[in-house]
C-alpha positions in Angstrom: 121.0 114.7 167.8 119.9 113.9 164.3 121.3 110.9 162.5 124.1 111.4 160.0 123.2 110.0 156.6 126.9 109.1 156.0 126.9 106.7 159.0 123.7 105.0 157.7 125.0 104.7 154.2 128.5 103.7 155.2 127.2 100.7 157.1 125.0 99.8 154.2 127.8 99.9 151.6 130.3 98.2 154.0 127.8 95.2 154.1 127.3 95.3 150.3 131.0 95.3 149.4 131.9 91.6 149.9 128.7 90.6 148.0 129.6 92.9 145.1 133.2 91.8 145.1 131.9 88.3 144.2 129.4 89.5 141.5 130.9 92.5 139.7 132.9 90.6 137.2 136.3 91.1 138.8 137.5 87.7 137.4 137.0 88.9 133.9 139.0 92.1 134.6 141.9 90.0 136.1 141.9 87.4 133.3 142.3 90.1 130.6 144.6 93.1 131.2 142.8 95.0 128.5 139.2 94.3 129.8 137.0 97.2 130.9 134.0 97.1 133.2 130.7 97.2 131.3 130.0 100.7 132.7 133.3 102.2 131.4 133.0 100.3 128.1 129.6 102.0 127.6 131.1 105.4 128.6 134.1 105.1 126.3 132.7 106.8 123.2 132.0 110.0 125.2 134.8 109.6 127.7 137.7 108.9 125.3 141.2 107.9 126.1 142.7 109.3 129.3 146.4 109.2 128.3 148.5 111.3 130.6 145.7 112.6 132.7 145.4 112.7 136.5 142.0 111.2 137.3 139.9 111.1 140.4 136.9 108.7 140.7 134.4 109.9 143.3 132.3 107.2 145.0 134.4 104.5 143.5 133.0 101.6 145.6 135.0 98.3 145.0 137.1 99.8 142.2 136.1 97.8 139.0 135.4 101.1 137.1 138.5 102.7 138.7 140.7 99.9 137.4 139.1 100.4 134.0 139.9 104.1 134.0 143.5 103.3 134.8 143.5 101.0 131.7 142.6 103.9 129.5 146.1 105.4 129.8 145.7 107.7 132.8 148.9 109.0 134.4 147.4 108.6 137.8 144.1 107.4 139.2 142.7 108.1 142.6 139.5 106.5 144.0 137.5 108.1 146.8 134.8 106.4 148.8 133.3 106.6 152.3 133.1 102.8 152.8 136.4 101.3 154.2 135.2 97.8 153.4 134.6 98.8 149.8 138.1 100.4 149.6 139.7 97.2 151.0 138.1 95.3 148.1 139.2 97.9 145.7 142.8 97.8 146.9 142.8 94.0 146.6 141.6 94.2 143.0 144.2 96.8 142.1 147.0 94.7 143.7 145.8 91.5 141.9 145.8 93.5 138.6 149.3 94.9 139.3 147.9 98.4 138.8 148.9 101.5 140.9 145.7 103.2 142.2 145.6 105.4 145.2 142.5 104.9 147.3 141.3 107.5 149.9 138.6 107.1 152.5 136.4 110.2 152.5 132.9 111.3 151.9 132.4 113.3 148.6 132.1 116.8 150.2 135.3 116.2 152.1 137.3 115.0 149.1 139.1 118.3 148.3 140.5 118.6 151.8 141.3 114.8 152.0 143.1 114.8 148.6 144.8 118.2 148.8 145.3 118.4 145.0 143.5 119.0 141.7 142.9 116.7 138.7 142.4 116.7 135.0 139.3 114.6 135.2 136.6 114.0 137.8 134.7 110.8 137.0 131.4 109.9 138.7 129.7 106.6 137.7 126.3 105.0 137.9 124.4 105.0 141.1 126.4 107.7 142.9 124.8 111.2 143.4 121.5 109.8 144.8 123.4 109.2 148.1 124.2 112.9 148.5 121.7 115.5 150.0 122.8 118.5 148.0 123.6 118.6 144.3 124.9 122.1 144.6 127.6 121.0 147.1 128.5 118.1 144.8 129.0 120.4 141.9 131.1 122.8 144.1 133.2 119.8 145.2 133.8 118.8 141.5 134.9 122.4 140.6 137.3 122.5 143.6 138.9 119.2 142.5 139.4 120.2 138.9 142.4 122.1 137.5 141.7 124.9 135.1 140.9 123.2 131.8 140.0 120.0 133.6 136.7 118.2 132.9 133.8 116.5 134.6 132.3 113.2 133.3 129.2 111.8 135.0 126.9 109.0 133.9 124.2 108.2 136.4 120.7 106.9 136.8 118.2 109.4 135.4 116.1 111.3 137.9 113.0 110.2 136.0 114.0 106.5 136.7 114.6 107.3 140.3 111.1 108.7 140.7 109.4 105.5 139.5 108.0 102.5 141.3 106.7 99.2 139.9 102.9 99.0 140.3 100.0 96.8 139.2 97.4 98.7 137.4 93.7 98.7 138.3 91.1 99.5 135.6 92.3 100.4 132.1 94.0 103.8 132.2 92.2 106.8 130.7 92.9 107.3 127.0 93.7 103.6 126.4 90.9 103.6 123.8 92.9 106.2 121.9 96.4 104.9 122.6 96.1 101.1 122.7 99.8 100.6 123.4 99.2 102.0 126.9 99.4 99.2 129.5 96.1 97.5 130.2 94.4 97.1 133.6 96.0 94.3 135.7 99.4 94.6 134.0 102.6 95.7 135.7 103.7 99.2 134.9 105.9 102.0 136.3 104.3 105.0 138.0 105.7 108.3 139.3 105.5 107.8 143.1 108.8 109.1 144.5 110.2 112.7 144.5 111.7 113.9 141.2 113.1 117.1 142.7 115.7 117.3 145.5 114.0 117.3 148.9 115.3 118.4 152.3 114.7 115.1 153.9 115.8 111.7 152.6 113.9 108.8 151.2 114.6 105.7 153.3 114.9 102.1 152.2 115.3 98.7 153.9 116.5 96.2 151.4 117.4 92.7 152.6 119.5 92.0 149.5 121.4 94.1 146.9 121.0 94.5 143.2 124.1 92.4 142.6 123.6 89.2 144.5 120.9 87.7 146.7 123.1 87.2 149.8 121.6 89.0 152.8 122.9 92.5 153.5 124.0 92.9 157.1 122.9 96.6 157.3 119.9 96.8 155.0 119.0 100.5 155.8 120.0 103.2 153.4 118.9 106.8 152.6 119.0 108.7 149.4 117.9 111.8 147.5 116.8 112.4 143.9 118.0 115.4 142.0 116.1 116.7 139.0 118.0 117.0 135.7 117.6 120.8 135.7 118.9 120.9 139.2 122.0 119.0 138.2 122.7 121.1 135.1 122.1 124.3 137.0 124.4 123.2 139.9 127.2 122.4 137.4 126.9 125.9 135.8 126.6 127.7 139.1 129.9 126.1 140.2 131.6 127.8 137.2 131.8 124.8 134.9 130.9 125.0 131.2 128.5 122.3 130.0 129.9 120.4 127.0 127.4 117.6 126.6 124.2 116.1 127.9 122.9 112.8 126.6 119.9 110.8 127.9 119.9 107.0 127.4 117.1 104.5 127.4 119.2 101.9 129.4 120.9 101.5 132.7 123.4 98.8 134.0 121.0 97.1 136.4 117.5 95.8 136.3 115.3 98.4 138.1 111.9 96.8 137.2 112.0 93.0 137.2 109.6 91.6 134.7 109.5 94.7 132.5 113.1 94.9 131.4 115.3 93.1 128.9 119.1 92.9 128.9 121.2 94.0 126.0 123.7 91.1 125.7 126.2 93.3 123.9 126.4 96.0 126.6 125.0 94.4 129.7 122.5 97.3 129.9 118.8 96.9 130.8 115.9 98.8 129.1 112.2 98.4 129.0 111.1 95.5 126.9 108.0 97.2 125.7 108.3 100.7 124.2 111.8 101.6 125.7 111.4 105.1 124.2 109.2 105.9 127.2 111.9 105.9 129.7 115.0 108.0 130.1 116.9 105.5 132.3 120.4 107.2 132.6 122.2 110.3 131.5 125.7 111.4 130.6 126.8 114.9 131.5 130.2 116.4 130.6 131.6 119.8 131.5 134.9 121.7 131.6 136.4 124.1 134.1 137.5 127.2 132.2 141.3 127.7 131.9 
């Protein structure tokens, strides 16, 4: 019997959750009832207020962004995640913040059946869809969860970013004599080494620590898939949703390439220190389900 990607990733995220609970800035959210997570604060100009809306947050993890969505005026907020340990942390945070949030344990594709209702907004945040094997099934799930007139909001790591690895260059690259800004031989640079387009089989990782804290991860194995930007847009349209916006950003909320990135102190986002215009690091996509 082949392994189930959900079992692998559930164990990985269960082991990450306590580490992230100590390092995601929960104290700041509890100290200030109006505070938002850095991710939702970045999203706010495109997301807007959520007054009176029923909101579902897919792949909500430990709920810092979910709590932030509730603070934007939503009538109800539901978080969905496959990791029970993550959801336990999310429930603790919501209780400490005296905020009513419903958390449901389910993988993304099972969310419509697990929830049994539809919503005005489906929100998906950073670092989510790479854990799913089929972007078509994801978009169909979103469409099933939306009421007529409801909308999708996703900001995630850009598939270009997900296809890159940090490498040390050998001899000076070709054309550096014409383009002296190109990284020189011996310098660190990023190179396209991983799949850009969705593949049938996963890409496997074994990471002893996580991006948010250096404590050892109990289950270091994880598996993921990249999805090209065209594949994402096409999947959304094939699911019957109408695209309303697509923006590419030069920043992302974590440091994917240590030594090459600089943090924006105002936003908590990271971008390339040298020529950040080279890299589409994240994207925002919005769509609506026709009424």
